[in-house]
Every structure is written in C-alpha cells, then in structure tokens.
The first five atom37 places (N, CA, C, CB, O) and aatype in JSON, in Angstrom:
{
  "aatype": [12, 8, 18, 5, 0, 5, 13, 14, 7, 12, 13, 0, 14, 6, 5, 7, 0, 10, 14, 15, 6, 14, 14, 19, 0, 0, 16, 3, 11, 5, 9, 0, 13, 0, 16, 15, 9, 0, 7, 11, 19, 1, 10, 0, 14, 14, 0, 0, 10, 13, 1, 2, 1, 16, 0, 10, 15, 0, 17, 9, 3, 16, 8, 11, 14, 11, 14, 14, 16, 7, 5, 13, 0, 2, 18, 14, 15, 15, 11, 5, 19, 0, 13, 0, 6, 1, 9, 0, 1, 19, 11, 1, 15, 6, 19, 14, 8, 6, 4, 13, 1, 3, 11, 16, 10, 12, 15, 1, 17, 9, 3, 7, 2, 11, 14, 1],
  "atom_mask": [
    [1, 1, 1, 1, 1],
    [1, 1, 1, 1, 1],
    [1, 1, 1, 1, 1],
    [1, 1, 1, 1, 1],
    [1, 1, 1, 1, 1],
    [1, 1, 1, 1, 1],
    [1, 1, 1, 1, 1],
    [1, 1, 1, 1, 1],
    [1, 1, 1, 0, 1],
    [1, 1, 1, 1, 1],
    [1, 1, 1, 1, 1],
    [1, 1, 1, 1, 1],
    [1, 1, 1, 1, 1],
    [1, 1, 1, 1, 1],
    [1, 1, 1, 1, 1],
    [1, 1, 1, 0, 1],
    [1, 1, 1, 1, 1],
    [1, 1, 1, 1, 1],
    [1, 1, 1, 1, 1],
    [1, 1, 1, 1, 1],
    [1, 1, 1, 1, 1],
    [1, 1, 1, 1, 1],
    [1, 1, 1, 1, 1],
    [1, 1, 1, 1, 1],
    [1, 1, 1, 1, 1],
    [1, 1, 1, 1, 1],
    [1, 1, 1, 1, 1],
    [1, 1, 1, 1, 1],
    [1, 1, 1, 1, 1],
    [1, 1, 1, 1, 1],
    [1, 1, 1, 1, 1],
    [1, 1, 1, 1, 1],
    [1, 1, 1, 1, 1],
    [1, 1, 1, 1, 1],
    [1, 1, 1, 1, 1],
    [1, 1, 1, 1, 1],
    [1, 1, 1, 1, 1],
    [1, 1, 1, 1, 1],
    [1, 1, 1, 0, 1],
    [1, 1, 1, 1, 1],
    [1, 1, 1, 1, 1],
    [1, 1, 1, 1, 1],
    [1, 1, 1, 1, 1],
    [1, 1, 1, 1, 1],
    [1, 1, 1, 1, 1],
    [1, 1, 1, 1, 1],
    [1, 1, 1, 1, 1],
    [1, 1, 1, 1, 1],
    [1, 1, 1, 1, 1],
    [1, 1, 1, 1, 1],
    [1, 1, 1, 1, 1],
    [1, 1, 1, 1, 1],
    [1, 1, 1, 1, 1],
    [1, 1, 1, 1, 1],
    [1, 1, 1, 1, 1],
    [1, 1, 1, 1, 1],
    [1, 1, 1, 1, 1],
    [1, 1, 1, 1, 1],
    [1, 1, 1, 1, 1],
    [1, 1, 1, 1, 1],
    [1, 1, 1, 1, 1],
    [1, 1, 1, 1, 1],
    [1, 1, 1, 1, 1],
    [1, 1, 1, 1, 1],
    [1, 1, 1, 1, 1],
    [1, 1, 1, 1, 1],
    [1, 1, 1, 1, 1],
    [1, 1, 1, 1, 1],
    [1, 1, 1, 1, 1],
    [1, 1, 1, 0, 1],
    [1, 1, 1, 1, 1],
    [1, 1, 1, 1, 1],
    [1, 1, 1, 1, 1],
    [1, 1, 1, 1, 1],
    [1, 1, 1, 1, 1],
    [1, 1, 1, 1, 1],
    [1, 1, 1, 1, 1],
    [1, 1, 1, 1, 1],
    [1, 1, 1, 1, 1],
    [1, 1, 1, 1, 1],
    [1, 1, 1, 1, 1],
    [1, 1, 1, 1, 1],
    [1, 1, 1, 1, 1],
    [1, 1, 1, 1, 1],
    [1, 1, 1, 1, 1],
    [1, 1, 1, 1, 1],
    [1, 1, 1, 1, 1],
    [1, 1, 1, 1, 1],
    [1, 1, 1, 1, 1],
    [1, 1, 1, 1, 1],
    [1, 1, 1, 1, 1],
    [1, 1, 1, 1, 1],
    [1, 1, 1, 1, 1],
    [1, 1, 1, 1, 1],
    [1, 1, 1, 1, 1],
    [1, 1, 1, 1, 1],
    [1, 1, 1, 1, 1],
    [1, 1, 1, 1, 1],
    [1, 1, 1, 1, 1],
    [1, 1, 1, 1, 1],
    [1, 1, 1, 1, 1],
    [1, 1, 1, 1, 1],
    [1, 1, 1, 1, 1],
    [1, 1, 1, 1, 1],
    [1, 1, 1, 1, 1],
    [1, 1, 1, 1, 1],
    [1, 1, 1, 1, 1],
    [1, 1, 1, 1, 1],
    [1, 1, 1, 1, 1],
    [1, 1, 1, 1, 1],
    [1, 1, 1, 1, 1],
    [1, 1, 1, 0, 1],
    [1, 1, 1, 1, 1],
    [1, 1, 1, 1, 1],
    [1, 1, 1, 1, 1],
    [1, 1, 1, 1, 1]
  ],
  "atom_positions": [
    [[-21.32, -18.52, -27.29], [-21.05, -18.26, -25.9], [-19.55, -18.14, -25.7], [-21.64, -19.36, -25.01], [-18.77, -18.89, -26.3]],
    [[-19.14, -17.2, -24.86], [-17.73, -16.93, -24.65], [-17.4, -17.22, -23.18], [-17.36, -15.45, -25.03], [-18.12, -16.79, -22.28]],
    [[-16.32, -17.95, -22.97], [-15.91, -18.27, -21.62], [-14.55, -17.63, -21.35], [-15.85, -19.81, -21.4], [-13.6, -17.86, -22.1]],
    [[-14.45, -16.83, -20.29], [-13.19, -16.21, -19.93], [-12.73, -16.83, -18.62], [-13.33, -14.65, -19.81], [-13.42, -16.75, -17.6]],
    [[-11.55, -17.44, -18.65], [-11.01, -18.11, -17.46], [-10.62, -17.07, -16.41], [-9.79, -18.99, -17.82], [-10.16, -15.98, -16.75]],
    [[-10.8, -17.41, -15.18], [-10.45, -16.53, -14.07], [-9.14, -17.03, -13.46], [-11.59, -16.48, -13.01], [-9.01, -18.21, -13.13]],
    [[-8.21, -16.15, -13.3], [-6.94, -16.48, -12.68], [-6.74, -15.55, -11.49], [-5.76, -16.36, -13.7], [-6.16, -14.48, -11.64]],
    [[-7.19, -15.95, -10.32], [-7.09, -15.07, -9.16], [-5.63, -14.81, -8.8], [-7.84, -15.68, -7.96], [-4.8, -15.72, -8.75]],
    [[-5.34, -13.55, -8.54], [-4.0, -13.17, -8.11], [-2.99, -13.02, -9.23], [0.0, 0.0, 0.0], [-1.83, -12.69, -8.97]],
    [[-3.41, -13.25, -10.49], [-2.45, -13.18, -11.57], [-1.91, -11.77, -11.77], [-3.08, -13.67, -12.86], [-0.72, -11.59, -12.04]],
    [[-2.75, -10.78, -11.63], [-2.32, -9.41, -11.8], [-2.46, -8.62, -10.51], [-3.11, -8.75, -12.91], [-2.74, -7.42, -10.54]],
    [[-2.29, -9.28, -9.4], [-2.41, -8.62, -8.11], [-1.23, -7.68, -7.87], [-2.51, -9.66, -6.97], [-0.09, -8.04, -8.19]],
    [[-1.47, -6.48, -7.32], [-0.37, -5.54, -7.11], [0.67, -6.03, -6.11], [-0.91, -4.22, -6.64], [1.84, -5.64, -6.19]],
    [[0.28, -6.87, -5.2], [1.25, -7.36, -4.21], [2.25, -8.34, -4.81], [0.53, -8.01, -3.06], [3.27, -8.65, -4.2]],
    [[1.95, -8.83, -5.99], [2.86, -9.76, -6.66], [4.14, -9.04, -7.09], [2.17, -10.4, -7.87], [5.21, -9.64, -7.05]],
    [[4.03, -7.79, -7.48], [5.2, -7.03, -7.91], [5.57, -7.34, -9.35], [0.0, 0.0, 0.0], [5.03, -8.26, -9.97]],
    [[6.46, -6.58, -9.84], [6.9, -6.76, -11.22], [7.89, -7.91, -11.3], [7.53, -5.47, -11.78], [8.83, -7.99, -10.51]],
    [[7.66, -8.78, -12.23], [8.57, -9.89, -12.44], [9.52, -9.56, -13.59], [7.78, -11.2, -12.73], [9.08, -9.03, -14.61]],
    [[10.79, -9.86, -13.44], [11.72, -9.57, -14.54], [11.39, -10.44, -15.75], [13.17, -9.8, -14.09], [11.15, -11.64, -15.63]],
    [[11.39, -9.81, -16.92], [11.07, -10.55, -18.13], [12.27, -11.3, -18.68], [10.52, -9.61, -19.18], [12.12, -12.3, -19.37]],
    [[13.47, -10.82, -18.37], [14.68, -11.46, -18.84], [15.7, -11.48, -17.71], [15.25, -10.74, -20.08], [15.63, -10.67, -16.8]],
    [[16.65, -12.41, -17.77], [17.69, -12.41, -16.74], [18.57, -11.16, -16.87], [18.56, -13.69, -16.85], [18.65, -10.57, -17.95]],
    [[19.24, -10.75, -15.79], [20.07, -9.55, -15.86], [21.21, -9.72, -16.86], [20.63, -9.22, -14.48], [21.76, -10.81, -17.03]],
    [[21.54, -8.63, -17.52], [22.61, -8.62, -18.52], [23.93, -8.33, -17.82], [22.32, -7.58, -19.64], [24.0, -7.46, -16.94]],
    [[24.97, -9.03, -18.2], [26.29, -8.83, -17.59], [26.83, -7.44, -17.93], [27.29, -9.92, -18.07], [26.49, -6.87, -18.97]],
    [[27.65, -6.92, -17.05], [28.25, -5.61, -17.25], [29.23, -5.64, -18.41], [28.95, -5.13, -15.96], [29.82, -6.68, -18.71]],
    [[29.41, -4.49, -19.06], [30.34, -4.4, -20.17], [31.77, -4.27, -19.64], [29.98, -3.21, -21.09], [31.98, -3.95, -18.47]],
    [[32.73, -4.5, -20.52], [34.13, -4.37, -20.14], [34.46, -2.93, -19.75], [35.04, -4.82, -21.27], [35.23, -2.7, -18.81]],
    [[33.88, -1.97, -20.45], [34.11, -0.56, -20.13], [33.55, -0.21, -18.76], [33.49, 0.34, -21.2], [34.19, 0.52, -18.0]],
    [[32.37, -0.74, -18.44], [31.78, -0.5, -17.12], [32.67, -1.06, -16.02], [30.37, -1.11, -17.03], [32.92, -0.4, -15.01]],
    [[33.14, -2.27, -16.23], [33.99, -2.92, -15.22], [35.29, -2.14, -15.05], [34.29, -4.39, -15.62], [35.74, -1.94, -13.92]],
    [[35.89, -1.69, -16.16], [37.13, -0.93, -16.07], [36.89, 0.4, -15.35], [37.7, -0.67, -17.47], [37.71, 0.81, -14.52]],
    [[35.79, 1.08, -15.66], [35.49, 2.35, -15.0], [35.22, 2.15, -13.52], [34.28, 3.02, -15.68], [35.69, 2.92, -12.69]],
    [[34.46, 1.11, -13.17], [34.18, 0.82, -11.76], [35.47, 0.49, -11.01], [33.18, -0.34, -11.64], [35.63, 0.88, -9.85]],
    [[36.36, -0.23, -11.65], [37.63, -0.58, -11.01], [38.48, 0.67, -10.78], [38.4, -1.6, -11.87], [39.12, 0.8, -9.74]],
    [[38.5, 1.59, -11.75], [39.27, 2.82, -11.57], [38.67, 3.69, -10.46], [39.33, 3.61, -12.88], [39.41, 4.3, -9.68]],
    [[37.35, 3.75, -10.4], [36.7, 4.5, -9.31], [37.01, 3.85, -7.97], [35.15, 4.56, -9.53], [37.31, 4.54, -6.99]],
    [[36.95, 2.53, -7.93], [37.22, 1.81, -6.68], [38.64, 2.07, -6.19], [37.0, 0.3, -6.87], [38.86, 2.18, -4.98]],
    [[39.59, 2.18, -7.11], [40.96, 2.48, -6.72], [41.1, 3.87, -6.14], [0.0, 0.0, 0.0], [41.89, 4.08, -5.22]],
    [[40.34, 4.82, -6.67], [40.43, 6.2, -6.19], [39.76, 6.39, -4.83], [39.79, 7.14, -7.2], [40.26, 7.14, -3.99]],
    [[38.63, 5.7, -4.61], [37.92, 5.86, -3.34], [38.28, 4.77, -2.33], [36.42, 5.85, -3.57], [37.77, 4.73, -1.22]],
    [[39.19, 3.88, -2.76], [39.67, 2.78, -1.9], [38.52, 1.95, -1.34], [40.5, 3.35, -0.74], [38.42, 1.69, -0.14]],
    [[37.66, 1.54, -2.27], [36.51, 0.71, -1.92], [36.3, -0.29, -3.05], [35.22, 1.58, -1.68], [36.17, 0.11, -4.21]],
    [[36.26, -1.55, -2.74], [36.11, -2.57, -3.77], [34.63, -2.79, -4.07], [36.77, -3.9, -3.34], [33.83, -2.98, -3.15]],
    [[34.25, -2.75, -5.35], [32.85, -3.05, -5.68], [32.58, -4.53, -5.49], [32.52, -2.62, -7.15], [33.45, -5.35, -5.79]],
    [[31.41, -4.9, -4.99], [31.08, -6.32, -4.83], [31.16, -7.05, -6.17], [29.69, -6.48, -4.21], [30.7, -6.54, -7.19]],
    [[31.73, -8.24, -6.17], [31.9, -9.02, -7.4], [30.56, -9.36, -8.04], [32.69, -10.3, -7.11], [30.5, -9.54, -9.26]],
    [[29.5, -9.46, -7.25], [28.18, -9.79, -7.8], [27.68, -8.69, -8.73], [27.18, -10.02, -6.66], [26.85, -8.95, -9.61]],
    [[28.16, -7.47, -8.56], [27.72, -6.37, -9.42], [28.17, -6.55, -10.87], [28.23, -5.05, -8.88], [27.52, -6.04, -11.78]],
    [[29.27, -7.25, -11.09], [29.78, -7.43, -12.44], [28.87, -8.3, -13.3], [31.16, -8.03, -12.4], [29.02, -8.35, -14.52]],
    [[27.95, -8.99, -12.67], [27.01, -9.83, -13.42], [25.72, -9.1, -13.77], [26.68, -11.07, -12.62], [24.88, -9.64, -14.49]],
    [[25.55, -7.87, -13.27], [24.32, -7.13, -13.51], [24.66, -5.7, -13.95], [23.43, -7.11, -12.23], [25.15, -4.9, -13.16]],
    [[24.4, -5.4, -15.21], [24.74, -4.11, -15.8], [24.04, -2.95, -15.08], [24.38, -4.09, -17.28], [24.66, -1.92, -14.83]],
    [[22.78, -3.11, -14.75], [22.01, -2.05, -14.11], [22.52, -1.76, -12.7], [20.54, -2.41, -14.07], [22.65, -0.6, -12.3]],
    [[22.8, -2.81, -11.95], [23.29, -2.63, -10.58], [24.67, -1.99, -10.57], [23.33, -3.98, -9.84], [24.95, -1.13, -9.73]],
    [[25.54, -2.38, -11.5], [26.87, -1.79, -11.57], [26.77, -0.31, -11.96], [27.76, -2.56, -12.57], [27.53, 0.51, -11.46]],
    [[25.86, 0.01, -12.85], [25.66, 1.4, -13.25], [25.22, 2.24, -12.05], [24.63, 1.49, -14.38], [25.67, 3.38, -11.89]],
    [[24.35, 1.71, -11.23], [23.9, 2.43, -10.04], [25.06, 2.62, -9.06], [22.75, 1.67, -9.35], [25.18, 3.68, -8.44]],
    [[25.92, 1.6, -8.91], [27.08, 1.7, -8.02], [28.03, 2.78, -8.53], [27.82, 0.34, -7.93], [28.56, 3.58, -7.75]],
    [[28.25, 2.81, -9.84], [29.13, 3.82, -10.43], [28.56, 5.22, -10.18], [29.3, 3.57, -11.96], [29.3, 6.13, -9.82]],
    [[27.26, 5.4, -10.37], [26.64, 6.71, -10.17], [26.8, 7.21, -8.74], [25.17, 6.65, -10.53], [26.98, 8.41, -8.53]],
    [[26.74, 6.32, -7.77], [26.86, 6.76, -6.38], [28.3, 7.01, -5.96], [26.24, 5.73, -5.46], [28.55, 7.8, -5.05]],
    [[29.27, 6.36, -6.61], [30.66, 6.47, -6.18], [31.57, 7.29, -7.09], [31.23, 5.11, -6.04], [32.72, 7.55, -6.73]],
    [[31.09, 7.69, -8.26], [31.96, 8.46, -9.16], [32.21, 9.85, -8.59], [31.35, 8.55, -10.57], [31.38, 10.39, -7.85]],
    [[33.35, 10.43, -8.94], [33.65, 11.76, -8.41], [32.65, 12.8, -8.9], [35.07, 12.18, -8.82], [32.16, 12.74, -10.03]],
    [[32.37, 13.74, -8.04], [31.42, 14.79, -8.38], [32.09, 15.77, -9.36], [30.94, 15.54, -7.09], [33.3, 15.97, -9.3]],
    [[31.3, 16.37, -10.26], [31.89, 17.33, -11.19], [32.45, 18.54, -10.44], [30.85, 17.78, -12.23], [31.94, 18.91, -9.39]],
    [[33.49, 19.15, -10.99], [34.11, 20.28, -10.3], [33.16, 21.46, -10.19], [35.38, 20.71, -11.01], [32.32, 21.7, -11.05]],
    [[33.32, 22.19, -9.11], [32.54, 23.41, -8.91], [33.53, 24.53, -8.64], [31.51, 23.26, -7.72], [34.68, 24.29, -8.28]],
    [[33.08, 25.72, -8.82], [33.96, 26.85, -8.53], [34.12, 27.76, -9.73], [0.0, 0.0, 0.0], [33.36, 27.7, -10.7]],
    [[35.14, 28.59, -9.63], [35.36, 29.64, -10.6], [35.64, 29.12, -12.01], [36.5, 30.5, -10.15], [35.17, 29.71, -12.98]],
    [[36.38, 28.03, -12.14], [36.79, 27.55, -13.45], [36.01, 26.32, -13.91], [38.25, 27.25, -13.43], [36.42, 25.66, -14.87]],
    [[34.93, 25.99, -13.25], [34.17, 24.78, -13.57], [33.52, 24.85, -14.95], [33.1, 24.54, -12.52], [33.28, 23.81, -15.57]],
    [[33.22, 26.04, -15.43], [32.53, 26.17, -16.7], [33.48, 26.34, -17.89], [31.58, 27.35, -16.64], [33.03, 26.47, -19.03]],
    [[34.79, 26.34, -17.63], [35.76, 26.49, -18.7], [35.87, 25.18, -19.49], [37.14, 26.92, -18.14], [35.69, 24.11, -18.92]],
    [[36.18, 25.26, -20.79], [36.34, 24.04, -21.59], [37.6, 23.29, -21.17], [36.4, 24.37, -23.08], [38.55, 23.87, -20.65]],
    [[37.58, 21.99, -21.41], [38.74, 21.16, -21.06], [39.87, 21.4, -22.05], [38.37, 19.66, -21.04], [39.66, 21.97, -23.12]],
    [[41.06, 20.98, -21.69], [42.21, 21.16, -22.57], [42.05, 20.35, -23.85], [43.51, 20.75, -21.85], [42.49, 20.77, -24.92]],
    [[41.42, 19.19, -23.76], [41.18, 18.38, -24.95], [40.18, 19.07, -25.88], [40.65, 16.98, -24.56], [40.33, 19.03, -27.11]],
    [[39.18, 19.7, -25.3], [38.18, 20.41, -26.09], [38.83, 21.59, -26.81], [37.02, 20.9, -25.19], [38.55, 21.83, -27.98]],
    [[39.69, 22.33, -26.12], [40.37, 23.47, -26.71], [41.3, 23.01, -27.83], [41.16, 24.26, -25.64], [41.34, 23.62, -28.9]],
    [[42.06, 21.94, -27.58], [42.98, 21.44, -28.59], [42.22, 20.99, -29.84], [43.81, 20.27, -28.03], [42.67, 21.24, -30.96]],
    [[41.09, 20.32, -29.66], [40.3, 19.87, -30.79], [39.75, 21.06, -31.58], [39.15, 18.96, -30.32], [39.77, 21.05, -32.81]],
    [[39.28, 22.07, -30.88], [38.74, 23.26, -31.54], [39.85, 23.98, -32.33], [38.11, 24.22, -30.51], [39.61, 24.44, -33.44]],
    [[41.03, 24.07, -31.75], [42.14, 24.72, -32.45], [42.57, 23.94, -33.68], [43.33, 24.91, -31.52], [42.96, 24.53, -34.69]],
    [[42.52, 22.63, -33.6], [42.83, 21.79, -34.77], [41.81, 22.03, -35.89], [42.86, 20.29, -34.37], [42.18, 22.12, -37.06]],
    [[40.53, 22.12, -35.52], [39.48, 22.39, -36.51], [39.71, 23.77, -37.14], [38.07, 22.32, -35.86], [39.57, 23.94, -38.35]],
    [[40.05, 24.76, -36.3], [40.27, 26.11, -36.8], [41.44, 26.15, -37.78], [40.52, 27.08, -35.63], [41.38, 26.88, -38.77]],
    [[42.51, 25.39, -37.52], [43.64, 25.34, -38.44], [43.23, 24.75, -39.78], [44.79, 24.53, -37.85], [43.63, 25.24, -40.83]],
    [[42.42, 23.67, -39.73], [41.97, 23.04, -40.97], [41.1, 24.0, -41.77], [41.2, 21.74, -40.66], [41.21, 24.06, -42.99]],
    [[40.24, 24.73, -41.09], [39.31, 25.66, -41.76], [39.93, 27.04, -42.0], [38.05, 25.81, -40.94], [39.3, 27.91, -42.59]],
    [[41.16, 27.22, -41.53], [41.86, 28.5, -41.67], [41.03, 29.65, -41.11], [42.2, 28.77, -43.14], [40.8, 30.67, -41.76]],
    [[40.6, 29.44, -39.87], [39.82, 30.46, -39.16], [40.29, 30.48, -37.71], [38.28, 30.18, -39.25], [41.27, 29.82, -37.36]],
    [[39.61, 31.24, -36.88], [39.95, 31.32, -35.46], [38.75, 30.9, -34.61], [40.41, 32.75, -35.08], [37.59, 31.05, -35.01]],
    [[39.07, 30.39, -33.45], [38.03, 30.07, -32.47], [37.67, 31.39, -31.77], [38.51, 28.96, -31.42], [38.57, 32.1, -31.32]],
    [[36.38, 31.74, -31.68], [36.0, 33.0, -31.01], [36.48, 33.03, -29.55], [34.47, 33.2, -31.06], [36.46, 32.0, -28.87]],
    [[36.9, 34.19, -29.09], [37.47, 34.32, -27.75], [36.49, 33.94, -26.65], [37.95, 35.74, -27.54], [36.89, 33.4, -25.62]],
    [[35.21, 34.21, -26.85], [34.23, 33.88, -25.8], [34.09, 32.37, -25.6], [32.87, 34.47, -26.13], [33.63, 31.93, -24.54]],
    [[34.46, 31.58, -26.59], [34.38, 30.12, -26.47], [35.39, 29.58, -25.45], [34.62, 29.46, -27.83], [35.18, 28.5, -24.89]],
    [[36.47, 30.32, -25.21], [37.48, 29.87, -24.26], [37.05, 30.07, -22.81], [38.78, 30.6, -24.51], [37.75, 29.64, -21.89]],
    [[35.9, 30.7, -22.6], [35.41, 30.92, -21.23], [34.15, 30.14, -20.91], [35.14, 32.38, -21.03], [33.66, 30.19, -19.79]],
    [[33.62, 29.41, -21.89], [32.37, 28.68, -21.67], [32.42, 27.36, -22.45], [31.13, 29.53, -22.11], [32.52, 27.36, -23.67]],
    [[32.36, 26.25, -21.73], [32.47, 24.95, -22.39], [31.27, 24.64, -23.28], [32.63, 23.85, -21.35], [31.4, 23.9, -24.25]],
    [[30.1, 25.2, -22.97], [28.93, 24.98, -23.81], [29.09, 25.69, -25.15], [27.65, 25.45, -23.1], [28.78, 25.13, -26.2]],
    [[29.57, 26.93, -25.11], [29.82, 27.66, -26.35], [30.88, 26.95, -27.19], [30.25, 29.1, -26.05], [30.76, 26.85, -28.41]],
    [[31.94, 26.45, -26.52], [32.99, 25.75, -27.24], [32.44, 24.49, -27.9], [34.15, 25.39, -26.28], [32.78, 24.17, -29.04]],
    [[31.59, 23.78, -27.19], [30.99, 22.56, -27.74], [30.13, 22.89, -28.97], [30.14, 21.85, -26.67], [30.18, 22.18, -29.97]],
    [[29.35, 23.95, -28.87], [28.51, 24.36, -30.01], [29.37, 24.78, -31.21], [27.58, 25.52, -29.6], [29.05, 24.46, -32.35]],
    [[30.48, 25.5, -30.93], [31.35, 25.91, -32.02], [31.98, 24.69, -32.7], [32.45, 26.86, -31.49], [32.07, 24.63, -33.92]],
    [[32.4, 23.73, -31.89], [32.99, 22.5, -32.45], [31.96, 21.77, -33.3], [33.51, 21.57, -31.33], [32.26, 21.36, -34.42]],
    [[30.75, 21.6, -32.77], [29.7, 20.89, -33.52], [29.36, 21.58, -34.84], [28.46, 20.77, -32.67], [29.06, 20.92, -35.83]],
    [[29.39, 22.91, -34.84], [29.04, 23.64, -36.04], [30.18, 23.74, -37.06], [0.0, 0.0, 0.0], [29.93, 24.06, -38.22]],
    [[31.42, 23.47, -36.63], [32.55, 23.68, -37.52], [33.38, 22.44, -37.83], [33.43, 24.7, -36.93], [34.27, 22.5, -38.67]],
    [[33.1, 21.33, -37.18], [33.95, 20.17, -37.45], [33.72, 19.65, -38.86], [33.68, 19.05, -36.43], [32.6, 19.67, -39.36]],
    [[34.8, 19.2, -39.5], [34.68, 18.7, -40.88], [33.8, 17.46, -40.93], [36.07, 18.38, -41.47], [33.8, 16.63, -40.02]],
    [[33.07, 17.36, -41.97], [32.14, 16.24, -42.1], [32.71, 15.19, -43.01], [30.78, 16.7, -42.63], [32.07, 14.16, -43.24]]
  ]
}
C-alpha cells in the first residue's frame, strides 16, 4: 500500500515563485558602469541596487544612452578600424573598402582575419 501525503496550497499559483537563492551582489564593473551613467544623466542609482545584480542590470538598461541613429550610425568605430588596419599590416594585406562603410562587414572581416 502506498500513502501520498497531501500538502494543500504547496503548489498553489497564488503563492508565486519563491527565490531559490539570495540575490547576488553586483559586480565592480556593473557598479562602475552604473556610476558613469548616473553622472551623465545626473541621477543617482539607489544604493540598494548595488546589492542585487539583476536589479542593477535592469536599471542600467533603462538609463543607458540609446545607440546612435542617423546617417553614420552603421559605420565602424575608430577602434574597430584601427584594429582592422593593424591586422592588415600584420597579414600584409588591405582591408576591403566596403568594410569602412558597414560595421557588420568590418566585424566579419576582423573575425575572419585576426591572428590566432
């Protein structure tokens, strides 16, 4: 004979999800990035956020600057161009001209040509 105990309300939907572990503290990089964002938007992040990595990440996502839009938004960054040119010098080749107009193409060229 098998007896199965009944636990009313143990898996009731109104109970909600219970956290399995305590929140993890934010990383030093997260705190530094949040502080730099706070300085730019002149808004201090609540100190309680530094104790919760997930909450601080959500705060960063809502307050970080939006990516640039417009005519030159798709161009590669100066760091990306400099890195590609350094790779081209090492390989004694040239970066294709179309890569200078599209950051995705530049990224693919770098990934395919960087020394291993």
